[in-house]
DRENKOLPA-771738 format. One record per residue (C-alpha): x, y, z; residue number from 1; residue in one letter. Coordinates in Angstrom, 1 decimal. Example, Ala and Ser with C-alpha at 12.3 -4.5 7.8 and 13.67 -1.06 7.14 Angstrom:
<atoms>
(atom (12.3; -4.5; 7.8); 1; A) (atom (13.7; -1.1; 7.1); 2; S) 
</atoms>
This chain:
<atoms>
(atom (0.0; 0.0; 0.0); 1; M) (atom (2.8; 2.4; 0.8); 2; Y) (atom (6.4; 2.7; -0.6); 3; N) (atom (9.4; 4.5; 0.8); 4; H) (atom (9.5; 7.3; -1.8); 5; D) (atom (5.7; 7.8; -1.5); 6; D) (atom (5.7; 8.1; 2.3); 7; I) (atom (8.3; 11.0; 2.1); 8; I) (atom (5.5; 13.1; 0.6); 9; Y) (atom (2.7; 11.8; 2.7); 10; W) (atom (1.5; 15.3; 3.6); 11; D) (atom (0.7; 15.7; -0.2); 12; E) (atom (-1.6; 12.7; -0.1); 13; W) (atom (-5.3; 13.0; -0.5); 14; S) (atom (-7.4; 13.4; 2.6); 15; R) (atom (-8.8; 9.9; 2.3); 16; E) (atom (-5.4; 8.3; 2.0); 17; R) (atom (-4.1; 10.2; 5.0); 18; Q) (atom (-7.2; 9.1; 7.0); 19; E) (atom (-6.7; 5.5; 5.9); 20; A) (atom (-3.1; 5.6; 7.2); 21; L) (atom (-4.2; 7.2; 10.5); 22; R) (atom (-6.8; 4.5; 11.0); 23; E) (atom (-4.2; 1.8; 10.3); 24; Q) (atom (-1.8; 3.4; 12.8); 25; L) (atom (-4.5; 3.5; 15.4); 26; A) (atom (-5.2; -0.2; 14.9); 27; R) (atom (-1.5; -1.2; 14.9); 28; D) (atom (0.6; 0.1; 17.9); 29; P) (atom (3.7; -1.4; 16.5); 30; E) (atom (3.3; 0.2; 13.1); 31; L) (atom (2.5; 3.5; 14.9); 32; A) (atom (5.7; 3.2; 16.9); 33; A) (atom (7.6; 2.6; 13.6); 34; R) (atom (6.0; 5.6; 12.0); 35; W) (atom (7.0; 7.8; 14.9); 36; R) (atom (10.5; 6.5; 14.7); 37; A) (atom (10.6; 7.1; 11.0); 38; W) (atom (9.4; 10.7; 11.3); 39; S) (atom (11.9; 11.4; 14.0); 40; H) (atom (14.7; 9.9; 12.0); 41; L) (atom (13.8; 11.9; 8.9); 42; L) (atom (13.7; 15.1; 10.9); 43; D) (atom (17.2; 14.3; 12.3); 44; S) (atom (18.5; 13.6; 8.8); 45; L) (atom (17.1; 16.8; 7.6); 46; R) (atom (19.2; 18.9; 9.9); 47; H) (atom (22.4; 17.0; 10.2); 48; H) (atom (23.3; 13.8; 8.3); 49; L) (atom (23.9; 15.1; 4.8); 50; D) (atom (26.8; 17.3; 5.8); 51; T) (atom (28.1; 15.2; 8.8); 52; E) (atom (28.1; 11.6; 7.7); 53; L) (atom (30.9; 10.2; 5.6); 54; G) (atom (31.1; 6.6; 4.5); 55; D) (atom (27.6; 5.2; 5.2); 56; R) (atom (28.9; 1.6; 5.4); 57; R) (atom (30.5; 2.5; 8.8); 58; I) (atom (27.0; 2.9; 10.2); 59; L) (atom (26.1; -0.6; 9.1); 60; I) (atom (29.3; -2.1; 10.6); 61; Y) (atom (28.6; -0.2; 13.8); 62; D) (atom (25.0; -1.3; 14.0); 63; A) (atom (26.0; -4.9; 13.4); 64; L) (atom (28.7; -4.8; 16.2); 65; Q) (atom (26.4; -3.0; 18.7); 66; Q) (atom (23.6; -5.4; 18.0); 67; A) (atom (25.8; -8.4; 18.8); 68; G) (atom (26.6; -9.6; 15.2); 69; Y) (atom (30.2; -8.6; 14.9); 70; E) (atom (31.0; -12.1; 13.7); 71; H) (atom (29.4; -11.2; 10.4); 72; L) (atom (32.1; -8.6; 9.7); 73; L) (atom (35.3; -9.4; 7.9); 74; T) (atom (38.7; -8.6; 9.4); 75; P) (atom (39.0; -5.7; 7.0); 76; E) (atom (35.5; -4.3; 8.0); 77; E) (atom (36.4; -4.7; 11.7); 78; K) (atom (39.6; -2.7; 11.0); 79; E) (atom (37.7; 0.0; 9.1); 80; T) (atom (35.2; 0.2; 12.0); 81; L) (atom (38.0; 0.5; 14.6); 82; Q) (atom (39.8; 3.2; 12.6); 83; A) (atom (36.5; 5.2; 12.5); 84; N) (atom (35.6; 4.7; 16.2); 85; R) (atom (36.8; 8.2; 17.1); 86; K) (atom (34.8; 9.6; 14.2); 87; Y) (atom (31.6; 7.9; 15.5); 88; L) (atom (32.3; 9.3; 19.0); 89; E) (atom (32.7; 12.8; 17.5); 90; Q) (atom (29.4; 12.4; 15.7); 91; L) (atom (27.8; 11.4; 19.0); 92; S) (atom (29.0; 14.7; 20.6); 93; H) (atom (28.2; 16.9; 17.6); 94; R) (atom (24.8; 15.5; 16.8); 95; L) (atom (22.3; 15.4; 19.6); 96; A) (atom (20.1; 13.0; 17.5); 97; S) (atom (22.9; 10.6; 16.5); 98; F) (atom (22.6; 8.3; 19.5); 99; S) (atom (18.9; 7.9; 18.7); 100; E) (atom (19.6; 7.2; 15.0); 101; I) (atom (22.2; 4.7; 16.1); 102; R) (atom (19.8; 3.0; 18.5); 103; Q) (atom (17.1; 2.8; 15.8); 104; A) (atom (19.6; 1.2; 13.4); 105; L) (atom (20.6; -1.4; 16.0); 106; Q) (atom (17.0; -2.3; 16.7); 107; E) (atom (16.3; -2.7; 13.0); 108; D) (atom (19.4; -4.9; 12.7); 109; V) (atom (18.1; -7.2; 15.4); 110; Q) (atom (14.6; -7.3; 13.8); 111; T) (atom (16.1; -8.0; 10.4); 112; F) (atom (18.4; -10.7; 11.8); 113; Q) (atom (15.5; -12.5; 13.4); 114; K) (atom (13.6; -12.5; 10.2); 115; L) (atom (16.7; -13.6; 8.3); 116; W) (atom (17.2; -16.6; 10.6); 117; E) (atom (13.6; -17.6; 10.1); 118; V) (atom (13.4; -17.3; 6.3); 119; H) (atom (16.9; -17.7; 5.0); 120; A) (atom (17.2; -21.5; 5.4); 121; P) (atom (14.1; -21.9; 3.2); 122; A) (atom (15.4; -19.4; 0.6); 123; T) (atom (19.1; -19.8; 0.5); 124; S) (atom (19.6; -19.4; -3.2); 125; F) (atom (20.0; -23.2; -3.8); 126; P) (atom (20.7; -22.8; -7.5); 127; R) (atom (23.2; -20.1; -6.9); 128; Y) (atom (24.9; -22.2; -4.3); 129; R) (atom (25.6; -24.9; -6.8); 130; Q) (atom (27.9; -22.6; -8.7); 131; Q) (atom (31.6; -23.0; -7.9); 132; R) (atom (32.2; -19.3; -7.8); 133; Q) (atom (29.3; -18.0; -5.8); 134; R) (atom (28.9; -14.8; -3.9); 135; L) (atom (29.4; -15.6; -0.1); 136; P) (atom (26.2; -15.9; 1.9); 137; L) (atom (27.6; -13.4; 4.3); 138; R) (atom (27.8; -10.8; 1.6); 139; L) (atom (24.2; -11.6; 0.5); 140; W) (atom (23.4; -11.0; 4.2); 141; H) (atom (25.1; -7.6; 4.3); 142; L) (atom (23.6; -6.5; 1.0); 143; V) (atom (20.1; -7.4; 2.3); 144; A) (atom (20.9; -5.8; 5.6); 145; L) (atom (21.8; -2.5; 3.8); 146; S) (atom (18.1; -2.2; 3.0); 147; V) (atom (17.7; -1.3; 6.7); 148; V) (atom (19.2; 2.1; 6.0); 149; V) (atom (18.2; 2.3; 2.3); 150; F) (atom (15.2; 4.5; 3.1); 151; T) (atom (17.3; 7.1; 4.7); 152; A) (atom (19.9; 7.0; 1.9); 153; I) (atom (17.4; 7.4; -0.9); 154; V) (atom (15.9; 10.4; 0.8); 155; T) (atom (19.1; 12.4; 1.1); 156; W) (atom (18.5; 14.4; -2.1); 157; N) (atom (15.1; 15.3; -0.7); 158; Y) (atom (16.7; 16.1; 2.7); 159; V) (atom (19.4; 18.2; 1.1); 160; R) (atom (16.6; 20.4; -0.5); 161; Y) (atom (14.7; 20.5; 2.8); 162; R) (atom (17.8; 21.5; 4.7); 163; Q) (atom (17.7; 24.9; 3.1); 164; G) (atom (14.4; 25.7; 4.8); 165; F) (atom (14.2; 27.8; 7.9); 166; V) (atom (11.5; 26.5; 10.2); 167; E) (atom (10.2; 28.5; 13.0); 168; V) (atom (8.0; 27.3; 15.9); 169; T) (atom (6.6; 30.1; 18.0); 170; A) (atom (6.4; 29.5; 21.8); 171; T) (atom (4.8; 32.8; 22.3); 172; E) (atom (3.4; 35.6; 20.1); 173; R) (atom (6.3; 36.3; 17.8); 174; Q) (atom (7.1; 38.9; 15.1); 175; A) (atom (9.1; 37.4; 12.3); 176; L) (atom (10.8; 39.4; 9.6); 177; H) (atom (10.9; 37.5; 6.3); 178; L) (atom (13.6; 37.8; 3.7); 179; P) (atom (11.7; 40.0; 1.3); 180; D) (atom (10.9; 42.6; 4.0); 181; G) (atom (7.4; 41.4; 4.8); 182; S) (atom (6.5; 40.6; 8.4); 183; E) (atom (4.6; 37.7; 10.0); 184; A) (atom (3.2; 37.7; 13.5); 185; I) (atom (2.9; 34.1; 14.8); 186; L) (atom (0.4; 32.9; 17.4); 187; H) (atom (1.9; 30.6; 20.1); 188; P) (atom (2.3; 27.0; 18.8); 189; G) (atom (2.4; 28.1; 15.1); 190; T) (atom (4.9; 26.4; 12.7); 191; R) (atom (6.1; 28.3; 9.6); 192; L) (atom (8.8; 27.5; 7.1); 193; A) (atom (10.5; 29.4; 4.3); 194; Y) (atom (13.5; 29.0; 2.0); 195; H) (atom (15.8; 32.0; 1.6); 196; P) (atom (16.1; 31.3; -2.1); 197; A) (atom (12.3; 31.9; -2.5); 198; Y) (atom (11.7; 35.0; -0.3); 199; P) (atom (8.1; 35.5; -1.5); 200; R) (atom (6.9; 32.1; -0.6); 201; R) (atom (6.2; 30.6; 2.9); 202; V) (atom (4.6; 27.5; 4.2); 203; R) (atom (2.3; 27.8; 7.2); 204; L) (atom (2.4; 24.3; 8.6); 205; L) (atom (0.0; 24.7; 11.5); 206; K) (atom (-1.4; 27.4; 13.7); 207; G) (atom (-2.2; 31.0; 12.7); 208; K) (atom (-0.3; 34.0; 11.5); 209; A) (atom (-0.8; 37.6; 10.4); 210; L) (atom (1.1; 38.6; 7.3); 211; F) (atom (1.9; 42.2; 6.5); 212; D) (atom (3.3; 41.9; 3.0); 213; V) (atom (5.6; 44.4; 1.3); 214; Q) (atom (4.0; 45.6; -1.9); 215; S) (atom (5.6; 44.4; -5.1); 216; R) (atom (3.2; 44.5; -8.1); 217; P) (atom (5.5; 42.4; -10.3); 218; S) (atom (6.0; 39.7; -7.7); 219; S) (atom (3.3; 37.7; -5.9); 220; S) (atom (3.7; 36.6; -2.3); 221; F) (atom (2.3; 33.1; -1.7); 222; V) (atom (1.4; 31.4; 1.6); 223; V) (atom (1.0; 27.7; 1.3); 224; Q) (atom (-1.0; 25.7; 3.8); 225; T) (atom (-1.8; 22.0; 3.8); 226; P) (atom (-4.9; 22.6; 1.8); 227; V) (atom (-4.7; 26.1; 0.2); 228; A) (atom (-2.7; 28.8; -1.5); 229; F) (atom (-3.1; 32.5; -0.6); 230; V) (atom (-1.6; 34.8; -3.3); 231; T) (atom (-1.1; 38.5; -2.9); 232; V) (atom (1.1; 41.4; -4.1); 233; T) (atom (0.9; 43.5; -1.0); 234; G) (atom (-1.6; 43.4; 1.8); 235; T) (atom (-2.4; 42.5; 5.4); 236; T) (atom (-4.2; 39.3; 6.1); 237; F) (atom (-4.6; 36.5; 8.7); 238; G) (atom (-4.4; 32.8; 8.1); 239; V) (atom (-5.3; 29.9; 10.4); 240; E) (atom (-4.6; 26.4; 9.4); 241; T) (atom (-4.7; 22.7; 10.4); 242; S) (atom (-3.9; 19.7; 8.3); 243; P) (atom (-7.4; 19.7; 6.8); 244; S) (atom (-8.7; 23.2; 7.1); 245; H) (atom (-7.6; 26.8; 6.4); 246; T) (atom (-9.3; 30.1; 7.2); 247; R) (atom (-8.2; 33.4; 5.6); 248; V) (atom (-9.4; 36.8; 6.8); 249; V) (atom (-8.4; 40.0; 5.0); 250; L) (atom (-7.7; 43.3; 6.8); 251; A) (atom (-6.3; 45.3; 3.9); 252; Q) (atom (-5.7; 45.0; 0.2); 253; G) (atom (-6.8; 42.0; -1.9); 254; R) (atom (-6.0; 38.3; -1.9); 255; V) (atom (-6.6; 35.3; -4.1); 256; L) (atom (-7.4; 32.1; -2.2); 257; V) (atom (-7.3; 28.8; -4.0); 258; S) (atom (-7.5; 25.1; -3.2); 259; S) (atom (-4.2; 23.2; -3.4); 260; R) (atom (-5.9; 20.2; -5.0); 261; R) (atom (-7.5; 22.4; -7.7); 262; N) (atom (-5.8; 25.8; -7.9); 263; P) (atom (-8.4; 26.9; -10.5); 264; E) (atom (-11.0; 26.8; -7.7); 265; A) (atom (-10.4; 30.2; -6.2); 266; S) (atom (-12.1; 33.2; -4.7); 267; V) (atom (-10.9; 36.8; -4.3); 268; V) (atom (-11.3; 38.5; -0.9); 269; L) (atom (-11.9; 42.2; -0.3); 270; E) (atom (-11.1; 43.8; 3.1); 271; P) (atom (-13.3; 42.7; 5.9); 272; G) (atom (-14.1; 39.3; 4.3); 273; Q) (atom (-13.1; 35.7; 5.0); 274; F) (atom (-13.1; 32.3; 3.3); 275; T) (atom (-12.5; 28.8; 4.4); 276; E) (atom (-10.9; 25.8; 2.5); 277; V) (atom (-11.5; 22.2; 3.5); 278; E) (atom (-9.2; 19.5; 2.1); 279; A) (atom (-10.2; 18.6; -1.5); 280; Q) (atom (-12.9; 21.3; -1.6); 281; R) (atom (-12.9; 24.7; -3.2); 282; P) (atom (-12.9; 27.8; -1.0); 283; P) (atom (-16.2; 29.0; 0.4); 284; T) (atom (-17.7; 32.2; -1.0); 285; L) (atom (-16.4; 35.3; 0.7); 286; P) (atom (-18.4; 36.4; 3.7); 287; R) (atom (-18.2; 39.4; 6.1); 288; P) (atom (-15.7; 39.0; 9.0); 289; A) (atom (-15.3; 40.8; 12.3); 290; D) (atom (-11.6; 41.5; 11.6); 291; I) (atom (-11.2; 43.4; 14.9); 292; T) (atom (-12.2; 40.3; 16.9); 293; E) (atom (-10.5; 37.7; 14.7); 294; E) (atom (-7.2; 39.5; 14.7); 295; L) (atom (-7.2; 40.8; 18.2); 296; L) (atom (-4.6; 38.1; 19.2); 297; W) (atom (-2.0; 40.0; 17.1); 298; T) (atom (-1.8; 42.9; 19.5); 299; G) (atom (-3.3; 45.2; 16.8); 300; R) (atom (-6.8; 46.5; 16.4); 301; L) (atom (-8.0; 46.4; 12.8); 302; F) (atom (-11.0; 48.4; 11.6); 303; F) (atom (-12.3; 48.6; 8.0); 304; Y) (atom (-15.1; 51.0; 7.2); 305; R) (atom (-16.2; 50.7; 10.8); 306; T) (atom (-18.7; 53.2; 12.2); 307; P) (atom (-16.8; 55.5; 14.6); 308; L) (atom (-19.3; 54.8; 17.4); 309; T) (atom (-18.6; 51.0; 17.1); 310; S) (atom (-14.8; 51.6; 17.1); 311; L) (atom (-15.2; 53.8; 20.3); 312; L) (atom (-17.2; 51.1; 22.0); 313; R) (atom (-14.4; 48.7; 21.4); 314; T) (atom (-11.9; 51.1; 23.0); 315; L) (atom (-14.3; 51.8; 25.9); 316; E) (atom (-14.5; 48.1; 26.7); 317; T) (atom (-10.8; 47.5; 26.2); 318; R) (atom (-9.6; 50.4; 28.3); 319; Y) (atom (-12.5; 50.7; 30.8); 320; Q) (atom (-13.1; 54.4; 29.9); 321; I) (atom (-15.9; 56.6; 28.5); 322; R) (atom (-15.6; 58.4; 25.2); 323; I) (atom (-18.0; 61.2; 24.2); 324; L) (atom (-18.2; 62.2; 20.6); 325; V) (atom (-19.8; 65.1; 18.7); 326; D) (atom (-23.0; 64.0; 16.9); 327; E) (atom (-21.9; 64.7; 13.4); 328; H) (atom (-18.5; 62.9; 14.0); 329; L) (atom (-20.5; 59.9; 15.1); 330; A) (atom (-21.6; 59.3; 11.5); 331; Q) (atom (-18.1; 58.8; 10.3); 332; E) (atom (-16.6; 55.5; 9.1); 333; Y) (atom (-13.1; 54.7; 9.9); 334; V) (atom (-10.4; 52.4; 8.4); 335; T) (atom (-7.4; 52.1; 10.7); 336; A) (atom (-4.9; 49.8; 12.3); 337; T) (atom (-4.1; 50.6; 16.0); 338; L) (atom (-1.5; 49.2; 18.3); 339; E) (atom (-3.4; 47.6; 21.1); 340; A) (atom (-0.6; 48.2; 23.6); 341; E) (atom (-0.6; 52.0; 23.0); 342; Q) (atom (-2.0; 54.3; 25.7); 343; P) (atom (-5.5; 55.2; 24.9); 344; V) (atom (-4.8; 58.9; 24.8); 345; D) (atom (-2.3; 58.3; 22.0); 346; E) (atom (-4.9; 56.2; 20.1); 347; I) (atom (-7.5; 58.9; 20.5); 348; L) (atom (-5.1; 61.6; 19.3); 349; K) (atom (-4.3; 59.5; 16.2); 350; A) (atom (-8.0; 59.1; 15.5); 351; L) (atom (-8.7; 62.8; 16.0); 352; A) (atom (-6.0; 63.6; 13.4); 353; L) (atom (-7.5; 61.2; 10.9); 354; T) (atom (-11.0; 62.7; 11.4); 355; L) (atom (-9.8; 66.4; 11.5); 356; G) (atom (-11.0; 66.6; 15.1); 357; A) (atom (-9.4; 67.1; 18.5); 358; R) (atom (-9.5; 65.2; 21.7); 359; V) (atom (-10.1; 66.6; 25.2); 360; E) (atom (-9.6; 64.6; 28.4); 361; Q) (atom (-12.4; 65.5; 30.9); 362; I) (atom (-11.1; 63.4; 33.8); 363; D) (atom (-9.1; 60.2; 34.4); 364; A) (atom (-11.7; 58.0; 32.7); 365; H) (atom (-13.5; 60.3; 30.3); 366; T) (atom (-12.6; 61.7; 26.9); 367; Y) (atom (-14.4; 63.8; 24.3); 368; R) (atom (-13.8; 63.8; 20.5); 369; L) (atom (-14.8; 67.2; 19.1); 370; M) (atom (-14.8; 68.7; 15.6); 371; A) (atom (-12.2; 71.4; 15.0); 372; E) (atom (-13.9; 74.8; 15.3); 373; S) 
</atoms>
């Protein structure tokens, strides 16, 4: 059902196929443990092995010896292993994950050896054994054993490409400056990756982020999630994603949201709208969003064509104050981005400047917005 090369790209599988694998893992604890070990091994390889490991055969020799099968090594192989013992010790110190990789290889050697002892007597290449000049059985054993690490070896080209990625996992709300000058604000627990060679493309792996994209009309900025693409030239928008669902809300500018499965299935968002994408489904039609509430976690207050009275109520609730406003100013609509951590008097002064008004503080908890006379 699954092959090694296919599993590398399992996050590109269809939703049904991923669910089928998850169900199989839930039914088979041993398979689930192997899957976790494989995932951990691939992650370790991604960061270290391609540049650190030399002759891969040394790993096989070491695994055989550590698993109790040193008798399978020739004198020359034992000598090679001994000559590289210091090299292996240095790897253990340099690579925090090497001891785990080493242990995983030893366990797989033991598993393989048990299977070999059960099945080899019945399939010992009888016709080949009749030949006078035959390949030693020991060498057949080692060739077969090398399959234990084959999966890791055949993925090194893939790993080499993946090594260029910078992956960030936010442990708290974090502002991240991207290579093209754009900014991303990450919610705690969010994972995002980008490649310096492609500064206008990022992968939001999970969680939610606000993107403030530098405007470049000739170059689109693309956010890729497990199920969607979000394409812009310069704008501010929020994205929340999981393996099977993505939600996009637009604060400023214009964005194109499309399904990864069918990029032609797309919608265009205007400020103050949102859309959602489920795995293998097109984006929903744009609908109005409360961008102030949805993006409040960023530490910024976003308003788009918001009645001034509604904006002031938000400030009154947030800062526990009272704000009076002249009647004709109350009819105004405001588009603004405010820093939520700013003192309220600075926010009100900025609003007054936008409206051509002035602000007066009546007491410690009361302000008035008045039209300039």
